[in-house]
PyMOL Python script that loads the backbone (N, CA, C, O; Angstrom):
from pymol import cmd

cmd.read_pdbstr("""\
ATOM      1  N   MET A   1     -31.668   5.042   2.465  1.00  0.00           N
ATOM      2  CA  MET A   1     -30.976   3.745   1.883  1.00  0.00           C
ATOM      3  C   MET A   1     -31.559   2.901   1.308  1.00  0.00           C
ATOM      4  O   MET A   1     -31.101   1.760   1.251  1.00  0.00           O
ATOM      5  N   ALA A   2     -32.540   3.190   0.823  1.00  0.00           N
ATOM      6  CA  ALA A   2     -33.105   2.078  -0.298  1.00  0.00           C
ATOM      7  C   ALA A   2     -32.034   2.603  -1.808  1.00  0.00           C
ATOM      8  O   ALA A   2     -31.502   1.784  -2.557  1.00  0.00           O
ATOM      9  N   SER A   3     -31.942   3.894  -1.938  1.00  0.00           N
ATOM     10  CA  SER A   3     -31.020   4.753  -3.035  1.00  0.00           C
ATOM     11  C   SER A   3     -29.550   3.589  -2.806  1.00  0.00           C
ATOM     12  O   SER A   3     -29.215   2.850  -3.731  1.00  0.00           O
ATOM     13  N   VAL A   4     -28.945   3.594  -1.715  1.00  0.00           N
ATOM     14  CA  VAL A   4     -27.402   3.180  -1.706  1.00  0.00           C
ATOM     15  C   VAL A   4     -27.851   1.572  -1.903  1.00  0.00           C
ATOM     16  O   VAL A   4     -26.986   0.997  -2.563  1.00  0.00           O
ATOM     17  N   GLY A   5     -28.858   0.758  -1.553  1.00  0.00           N
ATOM     18  CA  GLY A   5     -29.174  -0.693  -2.117  1.00  0.00           C
ATOM     19  C   GLY A   5     -29.208  -0.571  -3.160  1.00  0.00           C
ATOM     20  O   GLY A   5     -28.288  -1.237  -3.633  1.00  0.00           O
ATOM     21  N   GLU A   6     -29.947   0.094  -4.187  1.00  0.00           N
ATOM     22  CA  GLU A   6     -30.397   0.118  -5.767  1.00  0.00           C
ATOM     23  C   GLU A   6     -28.725   0.360  -6.181  1.00  0.00           C
ATOM     24  O   GLU A   6     -28.153  -0.515  -6.831  1.00  0.00           O
ATOM     25  N   TRP A   7     -27.988   1.623  -5.751  1.00  0.00           N
ATOM     26  CA  TRP A   7     -26.526   1.763  -6.504  1.00  0.00           C
ATOM     27  C   TRP A   7     -25.790   0.584  -6.065  1.00  0.00           C
ATOM     28  O   TRP A   7     -24.801   0.344  -6.756  1.00  0.00           O
ATOM     29  N   TRP A   8     -26.004  -0.191  -5.128  1.00  0.00           N
ATOM     30  CA  TRP A   8     -24.600  -1.254  -4.914  1.00  0.00           C
ATOM     31  C   TRP A   8     -25.396  -2.169  -5.678  1.00  0.00           C
ATOM     32  O   TRP A   8     -24.507  -2.837  -6.207  1.00  0.00           O
ATOM     33  N   ASP A   9     -26.335  -2.578  -6.032  1.00  0.00           N
ATOM     34  CA  ASP A   9     -26.952  -3.671  -7.083  1.00  0.00           C
ATOM     35  C   ASP A   9     -26.623  -3.209  -8.317  1.00  0.00           C
ATOM     36  O   ASP A   9     -26.317  -4.055  -9.158  1.00  0.00           O
ATOM     37  N   SER A  10     -26.615  -2.035  -8.627  1.00  0.00           N
ATOM     38  CA  SER A  10     -26.338  -1.864 -10.010  1.00  0.00           C
ATOM     39  C   SER A  10     -24.733  -2.132 -10.064  1.00  0.00           C
ATOM     40  O   SER A  10     -24.371  -2.763 -11.057  1.00  0.00           O
ATOM     41  N   VAL A  11     -23.732  -1.752  -9.155  1.00  0.00           N
ATOM     42  CA  VAL A  11     -22.296  -2.194  -8.844  1.00  0.00           C
ATOM     43  C   VAL A  11     -22.118  -3.699  -9.213  1.00  0.00           C
ATOM     44  O   VAL A  11     -21.445  -4.168 -10.132  1.00  0.00           O
ATOM     45  N   GLU A  12     -22.845  -4.319  -8.322  1.00  0.00           N
ATOM     46  CA  GLU A  12     -22.934  -5.967  -8.323  1.00  0.00           C
ATOM     47  C   GLU A  12     -23.103  -6.622  -9.670  1.00  0.00           C
ATOM     48  O   GLU A  12     -22.446  -7.513 -10.207  1.00  0.00           O
ATOM     49  N   LEU A  13     -24.321  -5.838 -10.134  1.00  0.00           N
ATOM     50  CA  LEU A  13     -24.576  -6.095 -11.741  1.00  0.00           C
ATOM     51  C   LEU A  13     -23.009  -6.343 -12.751  1.00  0.00           C
ATOM     52  O   LEU A  13     -22.594  -7.357 -13.312  1.00  0.00           O
ATOM     53  N   TRP A  14     -22.406  -4.884 -12.660  1.00  0.00           N
ATOM     54  CA  TRP A  14     -21.594  -4.491 -13.499  1.00  0.00           C
ATOM     55  C   TRP A  14     -20.404  -5.167 -13.402  1.00  0.00           C
ATOM     56  O   TRP A  14     -19.667  -5.262 -14.384  1.00  0.00           O
ATOM     57  N   ILE A  15     -20.086  -5.719 -12.187  1.00  0.00           N
ATOM     58  CA  ILE A  15     -18.893  -6.822 -11.858  1.00  0.00           C
ATOM     59  C   ILE A  15     -19.251  -7.417 -12.468  1.00  0.00           C
ATOM     60  O   ILE A  15     -18.731  -7.506 -13.580  1.00  0.00           O
ATOM     61  N   ALA A  16     -20.461  -8.263 -12.091  1.00  0.00           N
ATOM     62  CA  ALA A  16     -21.015  -9.678 -12.492  1.00  0.00           C
ATOM     63  C   ALA A  16     -20.798  -9.749 -13.979  1.00  0.00           C
ATOM     64  O   ALA A  16     -20.209 -10.714 -14.466  1.00  0.00           O
ATOM     65  N   GLY A  17     -21.268  -8.734 -14.736  1.00  0.00           N
ATOM     66  CA  GLY A  17     -21.313  -8.494 -16.436  1.00  0.00           C
ATOM     67  C   GLY A  17     -19.731  -8.817 -17.100  1.00  0.00           C
ATOM     68  O   GLY A  17     -19.520  -9.453 -18.133  1.00  0.00           O
ATOM     69  N   LEU A  18     -18.729  -8.209 -16.227  1.00  0.00           N
ATOM     70  CA  LEU A  18     -17.452  -8.238 -16.851  1.00  0.00           C
ATOM     71  C   LEU A  18     -16.774  -9.725 -17.232  1.00  0.00           C
ATOM     72  O   LEU A  18     -17.389 -10.743 -16.916  1.00  0.00           O
ATOM     73  N   PRO A  19     -16.094  -9.772 -17.595  1.00  0.00           N
ATOM     74  CA  PRO A  19     -15.513 -11.083 -17.835  1.00  0.00           C
ATOM     75  C   PRO A  19     -14.463 -11.335 -16.944  1.00  0.00           C
ATOM     76  O   PRO A  19     -14.095 -10.428 -16.198  1.00  0.00           O
ATOM     77  N   PHE A  20     -13.809 -12.677 -16.906  1.00  0.00           N
ATOM     78  CA  PHE A  20     -13.273 -13.249 -15.631  1.00  0.00           C
ATOM     79  C   PHE A  20     -12.079 -12.049 -15.457  1.00  0.00           C
ATOM     80  O   PHE A  20     -12.159 -11.259 -14.516  1.00  0.00           O
ATOM     81  N   ILE A  21     -11.119 -11.985 -16.304  1.00  0.00           N
ATOM     82  CA  ILE A  21      -9.778 -11.615 -16.120  1.00  0.00           C
ATOM     83  C   ILE A  21     -10.158 -10.016 -15.230  1.00  0.00           C
ATOM     84  O   ILE A  21      -9.885  -9.759 -14.058  1.00  0.00           O
ATOM     85  N   PRO A  22     -10.637  -9.408 -15.921  1.00  0.00           N
ATOM     86  CA  PRO A  22     -11.352  -7.656 -15.590  1.00  0.00           C
ATOM     87  C   PRO A  22     -11.815  -7.868 -14.231  1.00  0.00           C
ATOM     88  O   PRO A  22     -11.211  -7.181 -13.408  1.00  0.00           O
ATOM     89  N   GLN A  23     -12.966  -8.834 -13.640  1.00  0.00           N
ATOM     90  CA  GLN A  23     -13.423  -9.296 -12.444  1.00  0.00           C
ATOM     91  C   GLN A  23     -12.540  -9.564 -11.642  1.00  0.00           C
ATOM     92  O   GLN A  23     -12.833  -9.307 -10.475  1.00  0.00           O
ATOM     93  N   PHE A  24     -11.162 -10.159 -11.891  1.00  0.00           N
ATOM     94  CA  PHE A  24     -10.332 -10.640 -10.872  1.00  0.00           C
ATOM     95  C   PHE A  24      -9.618  -9.673 -10.500  1.00  0.00           C
ATOM     96  O   PHE A  24      -9.442  -9.494  -9.295  1.00  0.00           O
ATOM     97  N   VAL A  25      -8.998  -8.758 -11.529  1.00  0.00           N
ATOM     98  CA  VAL A  25      -7.909  -7.529 -11.161  1.00  0.00           C
ATOM     99  C   VAL A  25      -8.886  -6.471 -10.375  1.00  0.00           C
ATOM    100  O   VAL A  25      -8.329  -5.879  -9.450  1.00  0.00           O
ATOM    101  N   LEU A  26      -9.999  -6.213 -10.565  1.00  0.00           N
ATOM    102  CA  LEU A  26     -11.100  -5.378  -9.816  1.00  0.00           C
ATOM    103  C   LEU A  26     -10.869  -5.816  -8.206  1.00  0.00           C
ATOM    104  O   LEU A  26     -10.726  -5.175  -7.164  1.00  0.00           O
ATOM    105  N   VAL A  27     -10.907  -7.249  -8.553  1.00  0.00           N
ATOM    106  CA  VAL A  27     -11.348  -7.918  -6.719  1.00  0.00           C
ATOM    107  C   VAL A  27     -10.071  -7.682  -6.099  1.00  0.00           C
ATOM    108  O   VAL A  27     -10.048  -7.249  -4.946  1.00  0.00           O
ATOM    109  N   LEU A  28      -9.040  -7.907  -6.707  1.00  0.00           N
ATOM    110  CA  LEU A  28      -7.615  -7.702  -6.219  1.00  0.00           C
ATOM    111  C   LEU A  28      -6.943  -6.467  -5.770  1.00  0.00           C
ATOM    112  O   LEU A  28      -6.110  -6.281  -4.883  1.00  0.00           O
ATOM    113  N   ALA A  29      -7.635  -5.507  -6.779  1.00  0.00           N
ATOM    114  CA  ALA A  29      -7.342  -3.880  -6.479  1.00  0.00           C
ATOM    115  C   ALA A  29      -8.222  -3.463  -5.089  1.00  0.00           C
ATOM    116  O   ALA A  29      -8.010  -2.519  -4.327  1.00  0.00           O
ATOM    117  N   VAL A  30      -9.136  -4.352  -5.034  1.00  0.00           N
ATOM    118  CA  VAL A  30     -10.193  -3.863  -3.488  1.00  0.00           C
ATOM    119  C   VAL A  30      -9.441  -4.572  -2.578  1.00  0.00           C
ATOM    120  O   VAL A  30      -8.739  -3.947  -1.783  1.00  0.00           O
ATOM    121  N   LEU A  31      -9.472  -5.814  -2.564  1.00  0.00           N
ATOM    122  CA  LEU A  31      -9.011  -6.789  -1.664  1.00  0.00           C
ATOM    123  C   LEU A  31      -7.279  -6.403  -1.155  1.00  0.00           C
ATOM    124  O   LEU A  31      -6.862  -6.570  -0.009  1.00  0.00           O
ATOM    125  N   ILE A  32      -6.746  -6.052  -1.909  1.00  0.00           N
ATOM    126  CA  ILE A  32      -5.517  -5.919  -1.205  1.00  0.00           C
ATOM    127  C   ILE A  32      -5.041  -4.951  -0.247  1.00  0.00           C
ATOM    128  O   ILE A  32      -4.397  -5.011   0.801  1.00  0.00           O
ATOM    129  N   PRO A  33      -5.636  -3.916  -1.036  1.00  0.00           N
ATOM    130  CA  PRO A  33      -5.548  -2.605   0.038  1.00  0.00           C
ATOM    131  C   PRO A  33      -6.267  -2.872   1.423  1.00  0.00           C
ATOM    132  O   PRO A  33      -5.622  -2.677   2.453  1.00  0.00           O
ATOM    133  N   VAL A  34      -7.641  -3.331   1.491  1.00  0.00           N
ATOM    134  CA  VAL A  34      -8.462  -3.338   1.844  1.00  0.00           C
ATOM    135  C   VAL A  34      -7.814  -4.539   3.380  1.00  0.00           C
ATOM    136  O   VAL A  34      -8.040  -4.265   4.559  1.00  0.00           O
ATOM    137  N   GLY A  35      -7.267  -5.417   3.055  1.00  0.00           N
ATOM    138  CA  GLY A  35      -6.462  -6.698   3.716  1.00  0.00           C
ATOM    139  C   GLY A  35      -5.462  -5.950   4.339  1.00  0.00           C
ATOM    140  O   GLY A  35      -5.388  -5.933   5.568  1.00  0.00           O
ATOM    141  N   PHE A  36      -4.552  -5.224   3.514  1.00  0.00           N
ATOM    142  CA  PHE A  36      -3.409  -4.737   4.382  1.00  0.00           C
ATOM    143  C   PHE A  36      -4.064  -3.278   5.320  1.00  0.00           C
ATOM    144  O   PHE A  36      -3.241  -2.951   6.175  1.00  0.00           O
ATOM    145  N   GLY A  37      -4.721  -2.809   5.324  1.00  0.00           N
ATOM    146  CA  GLY A  37      -5.430  -1.914   5.974  1.00  0.00           C
ATOM    147  C   GLY A  37      -6.210  -2.373   7.416  1.00  0.00           C
ATOM    148  O   GLY A  37      -6.155  -1.741   8.470  1.00  0.00           O
ATOM    149  N   ILE A  38      -6.883  -3.528   7.202  1.00  0.00           N
ATOM    150  CA  ILE A  38      -7.359  -4.628   8.640  1.00  0.00           C
ATOM    151  C   ILE A  38      -6.231  -4.711   9.362  1.00  0.00           C
ATOM    152  O   ILE A  38      -6.179  -4.444  10.563  1.00  0.00           O
ATOM    153  N   ALA A  39      -4.589  -5.353   8.175  1.00  0.00           N
ATOM    154  CA  ALA A  39      -3.821  -5.968   8.991  1.00  0.00           C
ATOM    155  C   ALA A  39      -3.415  -4.872  10.221  1.00  0.00           C
ATOM    156  O   ALA A  39      -3.341  -5.092  11.430  1.00  0.00           O
ATOM    157  N   TRP A  40      -3.195  -3.704   9.532  1.00  0.00           N
ATOM    158  CA  TRP A  40      -2.135  -2.637  10.288  1.00  0.00           C
ATOM    159  C   TRP A  40      -3.458  -2.011  11.151  1.00  0.00           C
ATOM    160  O   TRP A  40      -2.978  -1.289  12.025  1.00  0.00           O
ATOM    161  N   LEU A  41      -4.310  -2.012  11.202  1.00  0.00           N
ATOM    162  CA  LEU A  41      -5.376  -1.813  12.169  1.00  0.00           C
ATOM    163  C   LEU A  41      -5.344  -2.870  13.340  1.00  0.00           C
ATOM    164  O   LEU A  41      -5.283  -2.626  14.545  1.00  0.00           O
ATOM    165  N   LEU A  42      -5.404  -4.237  12.646  1.00  0.00           N
ATOM    166  CA  LEU A  42      -5.279  -5.010  14.241  1.00  0.00           C
ATOM    167  C   LEU A  42      -3.985  -5.053  14.843  1.00  0.00           C
ATOM    168  O   LEU A  42      -3.861  -5.101  16.066  1.00  0.00           O
ATOM    169  N   ASP A  43      -3.022  -5.040  14.067  1.00  0.00           N
ATOM    170  CA  ASP A  43      -1.600  -4.516  14.919  1.00  0.00           C
ATOM    171  C   ASP A  43      -1.526  -3.457  15.782  1.00  0.00           C
ATOM    172  O   ASP A  43      -0.928  -3.541  16.855  1.00  0.00           O
ATOM    173  N   VAL A  44      -2.267  -2.136  15.282  1.00  0.00           N
ATOM    174  CA  VAL A  44      -1.968  -0.879  16.251  1.00  0.00           C
ATOM    175  C   VAL A  44      -2.885  -1.687  17.506  1.00  0.00           C
ATOM    176  O   VAL A  44      -2.458  -1.701  18.660  1.00  0.00           O
ATOM    177  N   LEU A  45      -4.113  -2.310  17.146  1.00  0.00           N
ATOM    178  CA  LEU A  45      -5.024  -2.261  18.223  1.00  0.00           C
ATOM    179  C   LEU A  45      -4.257  -3.478  19.360  1.00  0.00           C
ATOM    180  O   LEU A  45      -4.243  -3.252  20.570  1.00  0.00           O
ATOM    181  N   VAL A  46      -3.801  -4.433  18.914  1.00  0.00           N
ATOM    182  CA  VAL A  46      -3.172  -5.565  19.868  1.00  0.00           C
ATOM    183  C   VAL A  46      -1.861  -4.965  20.553  1.00  0.00           C
ATOM    184  O   VAL A  46      -1.382  -5.363  21.614  1.00  0.00           O
ATOM    185  N   ASN A  47      -1.370  -3.934  19.751  1.00  0.00           N
ATOM    186  CA  ASN A  47      -0.244  -3.402  20.524  1.00  0.00           C
ATOM    187  C   ASN A  47      -0.235  -2.803  21.448  1.00  0.00           C
ATOM    188  O   ASN A  47       0.535  -2.723  22.405  1.00  0.00           O
ATOM    189  N   ALA A  48      -1.542  -2.133  21.054  1.00  0.00           N
ATOM    190  CA  ALA A  48      -2.514  -0.565  22.236  1.00  0.00           C
ATOM    191  C   ALA A  48      -3.044  -1.384  23.585  1.00  0.00           C
ATOM    192  O   ALA A  48      -3.050  -1.019  24.761  1.00  0.00           O
ATOM    193  N   VAL A  49      -3.386  -2.348  23.113  1.00  0.00           N
ATOM    194  CA  VAL A  49      -4.008  -3.468  24.452  1.00  0.00           C
ATOM    195  C   VAL A  49      -2.740  -4.226  25.171  1.00  0.00           C
ATOM    196  O   VAL A  49      -2.859  -4.643  26.323  1.00  0.00           O
ATOM    197  N   LEU A  50      -1.429  -4.395  24.374  1.00  0.00           N
ATOM    198  CA  LEU A  50      -0.187  -5.188  25.402  1.00  0.00           C
ATOM    199  C   LEU A  50       0.001  -3.984  26.064  1.00  0.00           C
ATOM    200  O   LEU A  50      -0.319  -3.917  27.251  1.00  0.00           O
ATOM    201  N   ALA A  51       0.472  -3.014  25.489  1.00  0.00           N
ATOM    202  CA  ALA A  51       1.200  -1.571  26.505  1.00  0.00           C
ATOM    203  C   ALA A  51       0.539  -1.491  27.198  1.00  0.00           C
ATOM    204  O   ALA A  51       1.205  -1.251  28.205  1.00  0.00           O
ATOM    205  N   ALA A  52      -1.142  -1.533  27.641  1.00  0.00           N
ATOM    206  CA  ALA A  52      -1.879  -1.022  28.650  1.00  0.00           C
ATOM    207  C   ALA A  52      -1.581  -2.433  29.421  1.00  0.00           C
ATOM    208  O   ALA A  52      -1.412  -2.242  30.626  1.00  0.00           O
ATOM    209  N   LEU A  53      -1.506  -3.411  29.139  1.00  0.00           N
ATOM    210  CA  LEU A  53      -1.595  -4.527  30.080  1.00  0.00           C
ATOM    211  C   LEU A  53      -0.065  -4.551  30.705  1.00  0.00           C
ATOM    212  O   LEU A  53       0.153  -5.214  31.719  1.00  0.00           O
ATOM    213  N   GLY A  54       1.013  -3.778  30.040  1.00  0.00           N
ATOM    214  CA  GLY A  54       2.412  -3.807  30.595  1.00  0.00           C
ATOM    215  C   GLY A  54       3.305  -4.428  29.815  1.00  0.00           C
ATOM    216  O   GLY A  54       4.528  -4.373  29.946  1.00  0.00           O
ATOM    217  N   ARG A  55       2.741  -4.981  29.055  1.00  0.00           N
ATOM    218  CA  ARG A  55       3.728  -6.096  28.345  1.00  0.00           C
ATOM    219  C   ARG A  55       4.105  -5.920  26.599  1.00  0.00           C
ATOM    220  O   ARG A  55       4.384  -6.760  25.743  1.00  0.00           O
ATOM    221  N   GLY A  56       3.979  -4.602  26.556  1.00  0.00           N
ATOM    222  CA  GLY A  56       4.510  -3.656  25.265  1.00  0.00           C
ATOM    223  C   GLY A  56       5.208  -4.083  24.316  1.00  0.00           C
ATOM    224  O   GLY A  56       6.161  -4.423  25.017  1.00  0.00           O
ATOM    225  N   PHE A  57       5.552  -4.373  23.200  1.00  0.00           N
ATOM    226  CA  PHE A  57       6.190  -4.600  22.181  1.00  0.00           C
ATOM    227  C   PHE A  57       7.190  -3.545  21.706  1.00  0.00           C
ATOM    228  O   PHE A  57       6.682  -2.602  21.100  1.00  0.00           O
ATOM    229  N   GLU A  58       8.535  -3.527  21.871  1.00  0.00           N
ATOM    230  CA  GLU A  58       9.362  -2.566  21.323  1.00  0.00           C
ATOM    231  C   GLU A  58       9.873  -2.678  19.878  1.00  0.00           C
ATOM    232  O   GLU A  58      10.080  -3.861  19.607  1.00  0.00           O
ATOM    233  N   ARG A  59      10.064  -2.099  19.168  1.00  0.00           N
ATOM    234  CA  ARG A  59      10.288  -2.059  17.405  1.00  0.00           C
ATOM    235  C   ARG A  59      11.526  -1.371  17.944  1.00  0.00           C
ATOM    236  O   ARG A  59      12.384  -0.947  17.169  1.00  0.00           O
TER     237      ARG A  59
END
""", "prot")
cmd.dss("prot")
cmd.show_as("cartoon", "prot")
cmd.util.cbc("prot")
cmd.orient("prot")
């Protein structure tokens, strides 16, 4: 686990050492797909719960 922490620290320092524009682009390149993935997962989970309660949503 210590090696993962050391790796993450080195990645964090690398990102912090970049100029603002590359930092911004890198963060957006990671956060946009992660955000879409979380939204999709929540959509699937909510639809499954509603379907289990008999209040399903048909598309």
